[in-house]
N, C-alpha and C positions, 0 to 999 in steps of 0.2 A: 613651559608656557606657550611656546610656538605650536606644540602638538595640540594643546587645549584649544587654541584659537582656530587651528585648522579643523578640528573635529566639530567645534561648536560655532562655526562661522554663521550658519543659517540662524541658529537660535539667538546668538548675540546681536546679529543685525535686526532680527525681528523684535527683540526686547528693546533695543535702542530706539527703533522707530516707534514702538508702542509708548515708551516713556516720553519721547519727544512730543508725540501727538497729544498726549494727555496734559501737557504743560505749555502748549503754545496756543495763541488765539486761533480759533477755527479748527484746531486739531481734533476736537471731539466730533466735529461735523464729518471729518474724514473717517473717523472710527464708527460712525453711525451704522453703516452696513454690517460691521462686525458685531455691534450690539444686537442688531436684529437677528443675525445668525445665531448668537448665543441664546436669545429668547426662543428661537425655533427649536434648538436642541433641548431646552428646558421643557417646553410644552410637549414636544414629541415624546420625551422621556415619560411624562405622565401618561400619555396615550399608550405607549408600548407596555408600561406596567399594567395598565388595565387589560390589555390584550393577553398578557402573560397569565393573568388570573382567569381567563375565559370570558372577559368582558369585551367591550368594543370602544372605538373612538367615534363619537358623533361628529365633532368638528373641532378645528383649531382656529384661534383668532390671534392675529398679531397686530398690534396697534402702533400708531406713529410715535408714541412716547417711549417705545421700547418695551412696553409691557405685553403680556399675552394671557390667553386663557385656553385651557384644554377642557373640552366638554366630553366626559367619558361616561360609559355605563360599566359598572363593576359589581361583583358579588357583594351581598350584604355582609357586614361583620366589621368589628373593630380592626382586626389585622389587615383586612383587605383595604379599608379606608386609609390606614396608616401607611401601607406599602405604596399605594398610588400617590398619596400626598407627598411622601418623602422622595419619590422618584425624580421630581423636577430638579431639585438642587443636587441630589446625589448623582443623578444621571449626567448633569452638566459637569460635575467634578470628575466623574469616571471618563466621560468622552474627552474632556480637556486633557486629563492625565494620559489617556490612551494615545491621543494624537501627539502629545509631547514625547512620549516614549518611543514613537516611531520616527522621530525627526531626522535621525541619521541614516535611515535606509536610503541608499543612493537613487533608487528608481521609484520611490514612493511619491515624489512631488506631483508629477503630472497625473498619475493614476489616482492618487488621493483627492486631488482637486476635482478631477472628472467625476469620481464617485460621489463626492459631497454635492457637487452641482446637480447631478442626476437625481440624487435623493431629495434635494430641495424642490426640484421641478415636479417630481412624482408626488411628493406629499402636498405640494401646492395644488395640483390638479385634483387629487383625491380627497384632501382633508380640509384645506383652508377655505373658509366661507365668508370672510368679511372683505370688502373691496380693497382696503389698504393692504391687508395681508396678501391677498391674491397678487396684486401688482408688485409689491415690494419683494416678496419671496420669489416670484416668477423672474423678475429682473436679476435678483441676486443669484439664483440658480443658473440662469442663462449666462450670466457673467462668469461664473466659475467654470462652466462647461467650455466657454470660449477661451478662458485663460488656460485651462488644462490642455486644450488643443493647440494653442498658439505659442504659449510661453516655452522657452527653453527649459531643460530639466532643472538647471540650477535656480532659475528664477521661480519656477513652479515650486521647488522645494522650499525656497524662502517664503513664498506666499503661504504654503502649508504650515510652516513653522509659525508664521504670524497669526494665522487662524488658531493654531493650537495655543499659543500664548494668550490670545484674546479670550478664548473660551475658558482657559484655566484661571485667568485673572477675574473674569466675570463670575466663575464658580465661587470665588472667595469674596469679592466685593459686594455682589448682589445680595448676599445673606444678611448684610447689615440692615436692609429694609425690614427684616422680620423682627428686629428689636424695637421698631417704632409701633406705637399703638394704632396708627392709621396706615393702611396699605392701599396705595392708589393703583388702579388698573384702568387704562384709557382715561386718566385724569379724574376718575371717580373713586370714592372710597368703596372698597370691596367688603363683602360680608366677613370673611375670615381668611387669614393667610394659611399657607401650607403648614407652617409650624403650629398654628392654632388648631387646624384640623387633626394633626397627629396628637396634640395635647388632649383634645376632647376624646380621642379614641384610646389613648394609652396613659392618660392621667398626668404624666409629668408636665410641668409648665412649658409653654411655648418657647421661652428664651433658652431653656435647657436643650430642646431639640435643635434650635437654631445654632446654639453653641457647638453641639455635637457635629452638626453638618459642616460648620465652619472648620472645626478641627480636622475632620476627615478630609475635607477639600485641601487643606494645607498639607496634610500627610501624603495624600495621593500625588499632589504636585511635586513635593519634595522627592518622593520615590521615583517618579517619572524622570525628573532631572538627574537623579543619582544613578539610575540603572536603565539607560536607554537601550532599546532593541538594537542588535547589531554591534554592541560594544564588546570587543574581544579582549579587553585588557585583563578581565578576570582570569583568562586562560594563560596569560603570559607569566613566565617565571624568570 
């Protein structure tokens, strides 16, 4: 037990803080920047999927209600449409699980925070085109860069674990919105959800795709928790 607490101190502290903030008055206000971070991951994943198919990213928009839009150009075709539409939720799940799997690496904290902050600032300058998104992501990215430079390694590692836990939780909980007949973006009903876009391209109903994404997000998170990078226990006899 003591060995487990030592190995997972960062994750347990991050999860404890996350659960506390989700259940105390004002806690969700504290978590708001992390919600925007997860939205950024989601929308950027759509854009990167379009780039992978030879398309392009026209612009990203991040809104004050935590929603976002990725405006992309992609090749025509059902598979291309489904691939880009799926990338938001799947990309968030993959990034969250990837970050969780790296949580034990001793020197990752500061380097990881710096890299994420730099990526936020770069994408903000190059891709984000709405005023709120420009301001919010710019401040968030600059904050992570400062944190990566100023925090001690242990504190930076805990912040990285908190970001990982927040993104992984978002990858699971945000999918519930796809089961509603109305999806709001910036407070307004949007034309169709990602799941509906995939359903139109590949025939299966939207709730089936949403359920598959949810299941995959849970599995990826569980695997990341079970098999973290740098865990040498498997080699012990």
